[in-house]
Structures are given as C-alpha cells and as structure tokens.
C-alpha positions as CSV (number, residue, x, y, z in Angstrom):
1,M,-0.3,0.0,0.2
2,F,2.9,2.5,1.3
3,E,4.8,1.6,-2.2
4,K,1.2,2.8,-3.9
5,A,0.7,6.0,-2.8
6,G,3.7,6.4,-4.1
7,I,3.6,5.9,-7.1
8,V,0.2,8.0,-6.8
9,A,2.2,10.6,-5.6
10,L,4.2,11.1,-8.5
11,Q,1.4,12.2,-9.7
12,M,0.4,15.7,-6.8
13,P,3.3,17.2,-8.3
14,K,2.3,19.5,-5.4
15,L,1.7,17.7,-2.6
16,D,3.2,18.9,0.6
17,V,2.8,16.3,3.5
18,M,0.7,13.1,2.8
19,E,-0.1,11.0,6.2
20,L,-2.2,7.8,5.6
21,W,-2.8,6.2,9.3
22,N,-5.1,4.0,11.2
23,G,-6.1,3.2,14.7
24,R,-8.2,1.5,16.9
25,R,-8.6,-0.3,20.3
26,G,-4.5,-0.5,21.4
27,L,-3.7,0.1,18.2
28,A,-1.6,3.1,16.2
29,C,-0.1,3.9,13.4
30,V,0.6,6.3,10.7
31,F,3.3,6.7,7.6
32,R,3.7,10.7,6.3
33,Y,5.7,11.8,3.2
34,Q,6.9,15.0,4.2
35,A,8.2,17.2,1.0
36,S,11.5,19.8,2.5
37,R,10.6,23.0,4.1
38,D,13.1,24.6,1.6
39,R,15.9,23.8,-1.1
40,A,19.0,25.0,0.8
41,G,18.1,22.8,3.3
42,H,16.0,20.1,4.5
43,N,15.9,16.5,2.6
44,A,11.7,15.6,2.5
45,K,11.6,13.0,4.7
46,I,9.1,9.7,5.8
47,T,8.1,8.7,8.9
48,W,6.8,5.5,10.9
49,R,4.7,6.2,14.0
50,S,3.8,2.7,15.9
51,T,2.2,1.2,18.1
52,W,4.4,-1.7,16.4
53,P,7.9,-1.7,14.4
54,L,7.7,-1.8,10.5
55,E,11.0,-1.8,8.5
56,L,9.6,-0.5,5.3
57,E,11.5,-2.5,2.2
58,P,13.9,-0.6,-0.4
59,R,11.0,-0.6,-2.8
60,V,9.2,1.7,-0.6
61,C,11.7,3.9,0.2
62,K,12.4,4.5,-3.5
63,A,8.4,5.5,-4.8
64,W,9.2,7.8,-2.2
65,A,12.1,8.8,-3.4
66,A,11.3,9.4,-6.1
67,V,8.6,11.3,-5.5
68,A,11.2,14.0,-3.7
69,V,13.2,14.1,-6.7
70,K,10.7,15.2,-9.5
71,R,8.8,17.6,-6.9
72,D,11.6,18.9,-4.9
73,K,13.8,18.4,-8.2
74,R,17.2,17.5,-6.1
75,E,19.3,13.4,-6.5
76,G,19.0,11.5,-3.7
77,E,18.3,13.3,-0.6
78,F,15.6,11.5,1.4
79,D,14.9,10.4,5.3
80,V,13.8,7.6,6.9
81,V,12.6,8.6,10.6
82,K,11.7,5.6,12.8
83,D,9.7,7.4,15.9
84,P,9.5,4.6,18.5
85,E,7.4,7.5,21.7
86,I,4.3,5.7,20.6
87,L,5.2,2.2,20.5
88,N,4.9,1.5,24.5
89,F,1.6,2.8,24.3
90,G,-1.4,0.6,24.5
91,E,-5.2,-0.5,26.1
92,D,-4.5,2.5,28.4
93,E,-3.8,4.8,26.3
94,I,-5.2,4.1,22.8
95,R,-8.9,3.0,23.7
96,S,-10.3,4.7,20.2
97,H,-9.9,6.1,16.6
98,G,-9.8,9.3,18.2
99,D,-6.7,8.8,20.7
100,A,-4.6,7.0,18.0
101,I,-5.2,10.3,16.2
102,H,-3.8,12.9,19.6
103,H,-0.7,10.2,19.5
104,L,-0.4,9.9,16.7
105,Q,0.0,13.5,16.1
106,L,-1.2,14.0,12.5
107,V,0.5,17.3,11.1
108,S,-3.2,17.9,8.9
109,E,-6.5,17.8,10.6
110,V,-8.4,15.1,10.5
111,M,-11.7,15.7,11.7
112,R,-13.0,19.0,13.6
113,P,-11.4,19.3,17.2
114,V,-14.9,19.2,18.9
115,S,-16.3,15.6,16.9
116,L,-11.8,14.4,18.2
117,W,-12.9,15.2,22.1
118,Q,-16.2,13.8,21.7
119,I,-15.0,10.3,20.3
120,S,-12.6,10.5,22.6
121,R,-14.9,10.5,26.2
122,G,-17.1,8.3,24.2
123,F,-20.4,9.9,23.6
C-alpha cells in the first residue's frame, strides 16, 4: 500500500504532506511523507510512528524518493524516520481512533476538534 501511494503521489507535483493512518483500541500507526520545506536545507522525509515496529521495504523508500526528487528537483536527498515514542502505548492510552489521532500527532487535521473530543470521551 505504501509503495502504491508513492506511485500515485508522483502525479501530485505540489504534494507537501501525505499521511496514511489507522487507529483502534490499543493500536495506532501513521506513515507520513513530508516534502522538503526549502530548497537549500531540509530533505524530504517519510516517518513511521506506530505502536509496532516496521521495516519499510526498499521498494517503498524508492517510490517515495522518486516523489521527493520529482517535486524538489534534488537527487538522492531523502530521510527515513522511525519514531519509537509511541511504541509502548497500549489499550489504556489508545481506547479508540480518537486517542490514536492524538498520540500519532498527525500534521493535518482529520476531523473537527469538537468531534475528536467527543470520540475520545465516548459520546
């Protein structure tokens, strides 16, 4: 799925951020692509933040590196970040997809704050 998303993202020349996420009781993950913020400094990157470890396959990294090169016109400058901070969260901290959204620290807003609050409180 991550490789296919990268292939599709090649057709999105202005893509700055793409987040593919999932969450439910005890589980949460996000695969995030972020384009470089400037031409001179920061590299594009993909981040894996999850309650379980994952080794991204080379073909996934290759697909997203192609997106970064096409968008930023820079060769081979791509970072992969594995964020271990959330690995220890379990059913006590992640009771719903609303809690998952909070712990994943998503860059883009996926729902209105009041809806997120209602889900997290069980309304």
